[in-house]
Backbone as CSV, one residue per row, in Angstrom:
resi,resn,N_x,N_y,N_z,CA_x,CA_y,CA_z,C_x,C_y,C_z
1,MET,117.351,76.735,23.271,116.405,77.431,24.156,115.541,76.435,24.909
2,LYS,115.003,75.462,24.150,114.149,74.452,24.761,114.927,73.634,25.772
3,LYS,116.186,73.283,25.430,117.026,72.509,26.325,117.281,73.271,27.609
4,SER,117.521,74.577,27.497,117.758,75.427,28.663,116.559,75.437,29.589
5,LYS,115.352,75.483,29.013,114.125,75.479,29.819,113.965,74.162,30.556
6,ARG,114.304,73.051,29.873,114.198,71.734,30.504,115.163,71.622,31.677
7,VAL,116.389,72.122,31.487,117.396,72.082,32.558,116.940,72.919,33.743
8,LYS,116.384,74.107,33.453,115.897,74.993,34.506,114.763,74.346,35.291
9,LYS,113.846,73.694,34.558,112.716,73.018,35.199,113.203,71.878,36.079
10,SER,114.204,71.128,35.570,114.775,70.012,36.332,115.434,70.507,37.606
11,ASN,116.172,71.593,37.505,116.839,72.162,38.688,115.839,72.672,39.712
12,THR,114.747,73.282,39.229,113.694,73.769,40.125,113.067,72.613,40.880
13,TRP,112.836,71.489,40.176,112.255,70.293,40.808,113.190,69.768,41.883
14,LYS,114.492,69.738,41.593,115.472,69.244,42.567,115.503,70.116,43.819
15,ILE,115.414,71.421,43.628,115.413,72.349,44.763,114.183,72.129,45.636
16,LYS,113.007,71.953,44.990,111.768,71.697,45.724,111.876,70.409,46.528
17,GLN,112.472,69.374,45.917,112.629,68.092,46.590,113.455,68.237,47.857
18,HIS,114.555,68.953,47.761,115.436,69.090,48.922,114.833,69.963,50.017
19,ARG,113.916,70.828,49.660,113.229,71.653,50.655,112.034,70.932,51.264
20,ASP,111.617,69.860,50.617,110.419,69.113,51.006,110.694,68.291,52.267
21,GLN,109.944,68.564,53.338,110.167,67.861,54.606,109.930,66.357,54.476
22,PHE,108.954,65.957,53.643,108.652,64.535,53.492,109.714,63.822,52.652
23,PHE,110.294,64.523,51.705,111.391,63.972,50.923,112.586,63.722,51.842
24,LYS,112.909,64.707,52.676,114.032,64.569,53.616,113.781,63.438,54.609
25,LYS,112.552,63.388,55.103,112.193,62.368,56.100,112.258,60.968,55.498
26,SER,111.866,60.835,54.237,111.906,59.527,53.584,113.345,59.028,53.469
27,LYS,114.264,59.935,53.203,115.677,59.566,53.116,116.203,59.146,54.481
28,THR,115.825,59.893,55.510,116.283,59.599,56.870,115.785,58.241,57.345
29,LEU,114.524,57.925,57.044,113.911,56.684,57.533,114.100,55.498,56.581
30,GLY,114.717,55.748,55.433,115.021,54.654,54.511,113.891,54.251,53.591
31,TYR,112.885,55.111,53.433,111.824,54.809,52.478,112.280,55.160,51.068
32,ARG,111.779,54.430,50.108,112.227,54.612,48.727,111.662,55.865,48.072
33,SER,110.577,56.408,48.606,110.049,57.679,48.114,109.181,58.313,49.195
34,ARG,108.898,59.595,49.007,108.072,60.341,49.963,106.633,59.821,49.999
35,ALA,106.234,59.042,48.978,104.874,58.500,48.912,104.562,57.593,50.097
36,ALA,105.597,57.089,50.768,105.386,56.241,51.949,104.507,56.934,52.975
37,PHE,104.681,58.236,53.115,103.944,58.975,54.140,102.466,59.150,53.787
38,LYS,102.146,59.056,52.497,100.736,59.106,52.098,100.006,57.881,52.637
39,LEU,100.631,56.708,52.479,100.005,55.484,52.994,99.983,55.476,54.519
40,ILE,101.045,55.974,55.135,101.074,56.047,56.604,99.924,56.914,57.116
41,GLU,99.717,58.067,56.486,98.626,58.961,56.888,97.258,58.323,56.649
42,LEU,97.109,57.681,55.502,95.838,57.013,55.180,95.530,55.923,56.194
43,ASN,96.556,55.134,56.537,96.332,54.037,57.480,96.113,54.548,58.899
44,ASN,96.765,55.644,59.254,96.523,56.241,60.577,95.084,56.726,60.704
45,ARG,94.542,57.199,59.592,93.171,57.725,59.614,92.117,56.611,59.611
46,TYR,92.324,55.588,58.757,91.288,54.563,58.579,91.641,53.192,59.168
47,LYS,92.921,52.996,59.518,93.366,51.764,60.199,92.909,50.490,59.467
48,PHE,93.292,50.369,58.211,92.831,49.242,57.396,93.891,48.160,57.188
49,ILE,95.147,48.436,57.499,96.183,47.407,57.362,96.391,46.739,58.713
50,LYS,96.057,45.468,58.783,96.144,44.709,60.035,97.315,43.726,59.990
51,ARG,97.629,43.195,61.132,98.727,42.226,61.250,98.541,41.025,60.311
52,ASN,97.296,40.558,60.177,97.027,39.361,59.372,96.413,39.665,58.012
53,SER,96.519,40.906,57.564,95.919,41.289,56.279,96.588,40.584,55.103
54,ASN,95.757,40.168,54.146,96.236,39.754,52.834,96.032,40.959,51.924
55,LEU,97.132,41.482,51.384,97.103,42.809,50.774,97.688,42.808,49.372
56,LEU,96.978,43.485,48.461,97.435,43.675,47.089,97.845,45.130,46.906
57,ASP,99.072,45.337,46.441,99.661,46.666,46.276,99.893,46.915,44.789
58,LEU,99.102,47.810,44.195,99.171,48.062,42.750,99.893,49.375,42.445
59,GLY,100.667,49.375,41.361,101.470,50.555,41.045,102.565,50.717,42.080
60,SER,103.219,49.611,42.414,104.052,49.549,43.618,105.430,50.184,43.506
61,SER,106.026,50.207,42.308,107.389,50.712,42.162,107.484,52.204,42.552
62,PRO,108.517,52.609,43.270,109.732,51.881,43.637,109.615,50.992,44.882
63,GLY,108.467,51.041,45.575,108.264,50.116,46.681,108.025,50.732,48.040
64,SER,107.785,52.038,48.086,107.616,52.687,49.393,106.340,52.235,50.110
65,TRP,105.251,52.007,49.360,104.019,51.533,50.010,104.207,50.095,50.495
66,ALA,104.927,49.293,49.730,105.209,47.912,50.145,106.076,47.898,51.397
67,GLN,107.007,48.862,51.500,107.834,48.972,52.703,106.972,49.231,53.937
68,VAL,106.034,50.148,53.799,105.137,50.483,54.916,104.286,49.280,55.280
69,ALA,103.706,48.650,54.278,102.823,47.507,54.518,103.567,46.343,55.156
70,SER,104.807,46.106,54.713,105.575,44.964,55.225,105.909,45.106,56.701
71,LYS,105.945,46.335,57.184,106.209,46.566,58.612,104.972,46.281,59.464
72,LEU,103.810,46.322,58.830,102.553,46.146,59.558,101.972,44.738,59.425
73,VAL,102.172,44.135,58.257,101.615,42.803,57.996,102.632,41.739,58.399
74,LYS,102.291,40.949,59.376,103.197,39.903,59.866,102.646,38.496,59.638
75,GLY,101.323,38.370,59.624,100.726,37.043,59.469,100.005,36.834,58.155
76,GLY,99.954,37.880,57.325,99.265,37.788,56.048,100.237,37.763,54.878
77,LYS,99.700,37.955,53.663,100.516,37.948,52.447,100.404,39.306,51.744
78,ILE,101.505,39.716,51.128,101.516,40.959,50.352,101.992,40.642,48.936
79,LEU,101.228,41.108,47.961,101.617,40.982,46.556,101.666,42.375,45.949
80,SER,102.836,42.755,45.446,103.008,44.047,44.776,103.117,43.831,43.279
81,ILE,102.517,44.749,42.519,102.509,44.633,41.061,102.820,45.984,40.419
82,ASP,103.683,45.958,39.403,103.972,47.173,38.634,104.565,46.768,37.291
83,ILE,104.428,47.652,36.309,105.051,47.402,35.009,106.541,47.758,35.059
84,LYS,106.946,48.474,36.114,108.356,48.828,36.309,108.984,47.870,37.319
85,GLU,110.300,47.810,37.288,111.019,46.963,38.236,110.871,47.486,39.662
86,MET,110.949,46.576,40.621,110.948,46.955,42.034,111.944,46.058,42.760
87,LYS,112.872,46.657,43.452,113.860,45.876,44.195,113.164,45.109,45.320
88,PRO,113.671,43.918,45.645,113.018,43.062,46.650,112.829,43.732,48.012
89,ILE,111.735,43.366,48.654,111.406,43.815,50.011,111.040,42.570,50.806
90,PRO,111.574,42.408,52.012,111.262,41.217,52.819,109.758,41.008,52.986
91,ASN,109.325,39.764,52.835,107.926,39.364,53.034,106.959,39.955,52.007
92,VAL,107.493,40.414,50.870,106.647,40.962,49.804,106.925,40.205,48.507
93,SER,105.887,39.652,47.885,106.014,39.018,46.573,105.789,40.087,45.503
94,PHE,106.543,40.014,44.421,106.430,41.041,43.386,106.259,40.416,42.004
95,LEU,105.343,40.999,41.228,105.156,40.606,39.837,105.343,41.831,38.950
96,LYS,106.238,41.727,37.980,106.404,42.804,37.010,105.469,42.522,35.835
97,CYS,104.336,43.188,35.831,103.347,42.981,34.772,102.336,44.122,34.779
98,ASP,101.486,44.130,33.783,100.486,45.183,33.602,99.162,44.739,34.230
99,PHE,98.661,45.516,35.166,97.404,45.175,35.823,96.266,45.006,34.818
100,MET,96.290,45.774,33.737,95.206,45.747,32.764,95.193,44.472,31.915
101,ASP,96.263,43.702,31.978,96.322,42.432,31.261,95.467,41.395,32.004
102,PRO,94.501,40.768,31.329,93.653,39.762,31.991,94.455,38.656,32.680
103,LYS,95.625,38.327,32.135,96.465,37.294,32.738,96.946,37.726,34.127
104,THR,97.199,39.027,34.286,97.634,39.548,35.587,96.526,39.383,36.614
105,LYS,95.315,39.681,36.208,94.173,39.536,37.119,93.986,38.082,37.529
106,ASP,94.238,37.168,36.597,94.164,35.739,36.920,95.241,35.358,37.939
107,LYS,96.425,35.948,37.796,97.523,35.675,38.729,97.187,36.178,40.131
108,ILE,96.525,37.328,40.197,96.118,37.885,41.493,95.124,36.951,42.172
109,ILE,94.142,36.522,41.422,93.116,35.619,41.960,93.739,34.313,42.446
110,PHE,94.685,33.785,41.668,95.355,32.534,42.051,96.190,32.727,43.315
111,PHE,96.871,33.868,43.426,97.757,34.134,44.571,96.987,34.182,45.886
112,PHE,95.840,34.866,45.873,95.092,35.061,47.125,94.017,33.996,47.368
113,LYS,93.625,33.313,46.292,92.657,32.209,46.413,91.399,32.608,47.205
114,GLY,90.829,33.758,46.863,89.584,34.204,47.480,89.720,34.761,48.877
115,ASN,90.945,35.030,49.313,91.170,35.501,50.677,91.937,36.823,50.666
116,LEU,91.359,37.830,50.005,91.993,39.147,49.863,91.257,40.176,50.718
117,ASP,92.001,40.820,51.627,91.402,41.773,52.570,91.504,43.220,52.123
118,VAL,92.644,43.584,51.523,92.924,44.999,51.235,93.560,45.147,49.858
119,ILE,93.089,46.141,49.116,93.749,46.552,47.877,94.155,48.010,48.032
120,ILE,95.436,48.283,47.808,95.911,49.672,47.822,96.521,49.968,46.454
121,SER,96.281,51.165,45.949,96.803,51.518,44.631,97.261,52.975,44.589
122,ASP,98.510,53.146,44.150,99.035,54.484,43.907,99.284,54.659,42.409
123,MET,98.568,53.861,41.609,98.739,53.909,40.157,98.220,55.211,39.568
124,ALA,98.918,55.657,38.548,98.459,56.805,37.757,98.817,56.528,36.312
125,ALA,97.989,57.000,35.400,98.269,56.820,33.974,99.519,57.607,33.594
126,ASP,100.228,57.147,32.579,101.406,57.877,32.091,101.005,59.291,31.706
127,THR,101.822,60.249,32.098,101.485,61.655,31.838,101.695,62.013,30.370
128,THR,100.830,62.891,29.882,100.899,63.339,28.488,101.297,64.816,28.399
129,GLY,101.245,65.514,29.547,101.483,66.956,29.534,100.176,67.729,29.564
130,ASN,99.088,67.030,29.273,97.751,67.624,29.321,97.116,67.211,30.658
131,ARG,97.037,68.130,31.602,96.575,67.793,32.950,95.155,67.248,32.976
132,SER,94.296,67.824,32.161,92.908,67.376,32.116,92.823,65.941,31.606
133,LEU,93.560,65.649,30.538,93.566,64.301,29.976,94.185,63.303,30.953
134,ASP,95.283,63.714,31.609,95.945,62.834,32.582,95.011,62.483,33.729
135,SER,94.246,63.482,34.165,93.281,63.278,35.251,92.205,62.281,34.835
136,ILE,91.678,62.450,33.636,90.624,61.559,33.124,91.139,60.127,33.017
137,ARG,92.336,59.962,32.480,92.896,58.616,32.273,93.176,57.917,33.603
138,THR,93.673,58.664,34.587,93.937,58.071,35.905,92.632,57.714,36.603
139,ASN,91.623,58.551,36.461,90.331,58.263,37.085,89.625,57.077,36.418
140,GLN,89.842,56.921,35.118,89.303,55.739,34.429,89.973,54.475,34.959
141,LEU,91.259,54.596,35.239,92.008,53.481,35.821,91.469,53.153,37.205
142,CYS,91.175,54.187,37.990,90.603,53.997,39.320,89.253,53.295,39.227
143,ALA,88.442,53.682,38.267,87.130,53.046,38.079,87.286,51.566,37.743
144,GLU,88.271,51.251,36.911,88.563,49.853,36.573,88.949,49.072,37.831
145,LEU,89.733,49.700,38.674,90.159,49.064,39.919,88.987,48.840,40.871
146,ILE,88.091,49.811,40.934,86.917,49.678,41.803,86.081,48.473,41.369
147,ASN,85.858,48.355,40.079,85.093,47.205,39.565,85.792,45.884,39.868
148,PHE,87.108,45.862,39.665,87.876,44.651,39.938,87.832,44.315,41.429
149,SER,87.994,45.329,42.272,88.015,45.102,43.727,86.719,44.471,44.206
150,SER,85.614,44.859,43.590,84.305,44.338,44.017,84.154,42.846,43.717
151,LYS,85.004,42.342,42.821,84.933,40.931,42.439,85.902,40.049,43.214
152,VAL,86.962,40.656,43.771,88.007,39.830,44.392,88.170,40.025,45.895
153,LEU,87.693,41.139,46.431,87.824,41.379,47.874,86.799,40.580,48.672
154,LYS,87.144,40.300,49.915,86.167,39.724,50.833,85.091,40.770,51.119
155,GLN,83.948,40.341,51.602,82.806,41.250,51.764,83.131,42.462,52.643
156,LYS,83.976,42.260,53.638,84.369,43.373,54.517,85.714,43.965,54.104
157,GLY,86.041,43.794,52.839,87.324,44.260,52.341,87.439,45.767,52.231
158,ILE,88.688,46.212,52.033,89.012,47.638,51.936,89.701,47.919,50.605
159,PHE,89.292,49.009,49.960,89.923,49.443,48.718,90.367,50.891,48.875
160,VAL,91.641,51.158,48.586,92.198,52.517,48.683,92.945,52.823,47.393
161,SER,92.649,53.965,46.778,93.291,54.284,45.508,93.438,55.785,45.291
162,LYS,94.468,56.119,44.536,94.657,57.496,44.095,93.636,57.830,43.010
163,LEU,93.153,59.069,43.028,92.395,59.612,41.904,92.555,61.118,41.917
164,PHE,92.072,61.771,40.881,92.259,63.216,40.758,90.922,63.951,40.753
165,MET,90.943,65.120,41.352,89.778,65.989,41.315,89.661,66.529,39.888
166,GLY,88.584,66.174,39.212,88.416,66.597,37.825,86.986,66.405,37.378
167,GLU,86.775,66.530,36.070,85.408,66.515,35.546,84.704,65.169,35.702
168,ASP,85.487,64.072,35.805,84.861,62.756,35.944,84.948,62.212,37.370
169,PHE,85.327,63.063,38.307,85.438,62.651,39.705,84.106,62.116,40.243
170,ILE,83.014,62.796,39.922,81.688,62.399,40.412,81.304,61.012,39.913
171,GLU,81.677,60.708,38.680,81.363,59.391,38.115,82.055,58.286,38.922
172,VAL,83.318,58.510,39.260,84.062,57.527,40.055,83.447,57.400,41.453
173,LYS,83.110,58.533,42.026,82.482,58.544,43.349,81.166,57.752,43.337
174,ASN,80.342,57.987,42.337,79.040,57.294,42.249,79.222,55.789,42.030
175,LEU,80.232,55.419,41.242,80.515,54.000,41.024,80.890,53.340,42.350
176,ALA,81.774,53.991,43.093,82.207,53.447,44.386,81.027,53.296,45.340
177,LYS,80.153,54.300,45.375,79.005,54.255,46.286,77.979,53.199,45.879
178,SER,77.995,52.826,44.614,77.067,51.793,44.166,77.527,50.396,44.585
179,LEU,78.820,50.271,44.918,79.386,48.968,45.242,79.802,48.811,46.707
180,TYR,80.091,49.933,47.361,80.561,49.888,48.750,79.620,50.638,49.692
181,LYS,79.535,50.145,50.928,78.672,50.777,51.929,79.269,52.083,52.446
182,LYS,80.599,52.140,52.564,81.259,53.340,53.081,82.287,53.828,52.066
183,VAL,82.199,55.101,51.698,83.136,55.702,50.751,83.599,57.046,51.304
184,ASN,84.920,57.208,51.454,85.486,58.449,51.978,86.594,58.950,51.061
185,PHE,86.893,60.241,51.178,87.988,60.840,50.417,88.921,61.564,51.373
186,PHE,90.210,61.458,51.091,91.194,62.040,52.010,92.432,62.475,51.223
187,LYS,92.853,63.709,51.435,94.095,64.211,50.835,95.150,64.299,51.933
188,PRO,96.147,63.428,51.916,97.171,63.447,52.965,97.962,64.746,52.978
189,GLU,98.481,65.090,54.119,99.324,66.278,54.248,100.568,66.142,53.369
190,SER,101.025,64.893,53.202,102.231,64.643,52.410,101.986,64.741,50.902
191,SER,100.740,64.869,50.496,100.426,65.109,49.091,100.676,66.586,48.803
192,ARG,101.382,66.871,47.738,101.731,68.261,47.454,100.487,69.128,47.263
193,LYS,100.533,70.339,47.817,99.365,71.228,47.809,98.881,71.543,46.402
194,GLU,99.830,71.672,45.471,99.437,72.038,44.105,98.855,70.865,43.322
195,SER,98.999,69.646,43.866,98.497,68.456,43.186,96.985,68.312,43.351
196,LYS,96.317,67.838,42.296,94.878,67.586,42.344,94.552,66.197,42.882
197,GLU,95.591,65.461,43.265,95.350,64.092,43.710,94.647,64.056,45.067
198,THR,93.828,63.055,45.231,93.235,62.730,46.516,93.159,61.210,46.556
199,TYR,92.695,60.660,47.670,92.609,59.199,47.782,91.206,58.802,48.196
200,ILE,90.724,57.740,47.563,89.407,57.207,47.889,89.594,55.992,48.789
201,HIS,88.775,55.917,49.837,88.799,54.795,50.778,87.403,54.179,50.782
202,CYS,87.327,52.927,50.344,86.036,52.214,50.271,86.065,51.027,51.216
203,GLU,84.940,50.824,51.901,84.891,49.771,52.920,83.554,49.034,52.904
204,ILE,83.600,47.739,52.975,82.454,46.829,53.059,81.636,46.833,51.758
205,LEU,81.768,45.751,51.032,81.027,45.613,49.778,79.538,45.383,50.027
206,LYS,78.739,45.996,49.170,77.300,45.752,49.230,77.009,44.382,48.650
207,THR,76.004,43.735,49.178,75.606,42.444,48.615,74.584,42.712,47.517
208,LEU,74.976,42.465,46.290,74.104,42.806,45.152,73.187,41.661,44.789
């Protein structure tokens, strides 16, 4: 019975994917996932990826955000990081490691040598099946990223990350506002309507 339910759920997901305009478009344009359009929409709105940007891409696998960034960044450097494998992308350096490992943070600092313009993150905590818990864990991850970004970005740097609308959303928002002069939230059209995900866009660090 349980196996039958899992198969039914899997088939329903496949049907939704094939009906999804962004899923179809990603296949047509050669993007590795529909998530590419989330970054495209975010960048169209805030215009933070420049030709000479030095950019850190966190939670990068399978590589759709790196694909988008690599088309825009021609004179800067891109470093993608994930605990999962990611197939090579031209002009993108990749490290398979855990962002939460202090050694990874040291590698990031060494790679950019104090010249980091943009951090983008589509990271989410591993799902447990408990939506409330998953939301809290992903938002805690976002808060960790906000703190890290404030230490490694240039003063006029940009930080963009996924987070979820939930009970600790305000805490993340207040943390961001304590460190950045401009903080915005945006839910791309390509983000599924039933999803609680949104994206935070932070710009210009405050001088503390």
